C-alpha positions in Angstrom: 19.8 -13.8 -19.3 19.2 -12.4 -15.9 16.7 -9.9 -15.4 17.0 -8.3 -11.9 20.2 -7.3 -10.0 20.4 -10.4 -7.7 20.2 -12.6 -10.5 22.9 -10.7 -12.1 24.7 -11.1 -8.9 24.1 -14.5 -8.7 25.2 -15.3 -11.8 28.7 -13.9 -11.6 28.9 -15.6 -8.2 27.8 -19.0 -9.8 30.4 -18.7 -12.6 33.2 -18.2 -9.9 32.4 -21.0 -8.1 32.1 -23.2 -11.4 35.6 -22.1 -12.0 37.0 -23.3 -8.8 35.0 -26.3 -8.6 36.1 -27.0 -12.3 39.8 -26.5 -11.3 39.7 -28.7 -8.1 37.9 -31.6 -10.2 40.6 -31.4 -13.0 43.7 -31.6 -10.3 42.1 -34.4 -8.7 41.4 -36.3 -11.9 44.9 -35.7 -13.0 46.6 -36.9 -9.9 44.5 -40.4 -9.7 45.5 -40.8 -13.5 49.1 -40.2 -12.2 48.8 -42.3 -9.3 47.4 -45.3 -11.4 49.6 -45.1 -13.8 52.9 -44.6 -12.0 51.6 -46.7 -8.8 54.2 -45.2 -6.6 53.2 -44.1 -3.0 54.1 -40.5 -3.3 51.8 -40.1 -6.1 48.9 -42.2 -4.5 49.2 -40.4 -1.3 49.0 -36.9 -3.4 45.9 -37.9 -5.1 43.9 -39.2 -1.7 44.8 -35.9 -0.3 43.4 -34.4 -3.5 40.6 -36.6 -3.0 40.0 -35.3 0.7 40.5 -31.9 -0.2 37.4 -31.8 -2.8 35.5 -33.7 -0.4 36.1 -31.0 2.1 34.9 -28.2 -0.2 32.0 -30.1 -1.3 33.1 -30.2 -4.5 32.5 -34.2 -4.7 30.3 -36.3 -2.7 32.7 -37.7 0.4 31.5 -41.1 -0.7 32.9 -40.6 -4.1 35.7 -39.6 -2.4 35.8 -42.8 -0.4 35.5 -44.8 -3.5 38.6 -43.0 -4.9 40.5 -43.5 -1.9 39.7 -47.4 -1.5 40.7 -47.5 -5.3 44.0 -46.0 -4.6 44.8 -48.0 -1.4 44.1 -51.1 -3.2 47.1 -50.4 -5.6 49.2 -49.6 -2.3 48.6 -52.9 -0.8 49.2 -54.9 -4.1 53.1 -53.3 -4.1 55.7 -55.5 -2.4 56.5 -54.2 1.4 59.7 -52.7 1.6 62.5 -54.6 3.6 63.2 -53.3 6.8 65.3 -54.5 9.4 63.1 -55.6 12.2 63.9 -53.7 15.4 63.6 -55.8 18.4 61.3 -54.1 21.2 62.4 -53.9 24.9 59.6 -54.5 27.2 59.5 -52.2 29.9 58.9 -53.8 33.4 56.3 -52.0 35.6 57.5 -50.8 39.2 55.8 -52.3 41.9 53.2 -50.5 43.3 53.3 -49.8 46.9 51.0 -51.3 49.4 48.5 -49.3 51.2 47.8 -51.9 53.7 50.0 -50.6 56.5 49.4 -47.0 56.0 46.5 -45.0 57.6 
């Protein structure tokens, strides 16, 4: 048990932070589990977002967040790309620049 007043305050603060960090990590683990199971782009993007948030709050290390994001991105790349119609791009022709040879 803490003896001094400051130690007691530090303990209260530590317990609050611990509860918040535990919730963030739990949310992240659930999101990752769900994403790996369903392999839907929506779930994967949600889990990636949770990993970024946890790293931003320094709950997990940024390299761990990177590893999580990398493994989830591999799941996305394994999926077949959705068939979309190819859109024909129109090329804009550049207007000729006026020459400045005759002007002073």
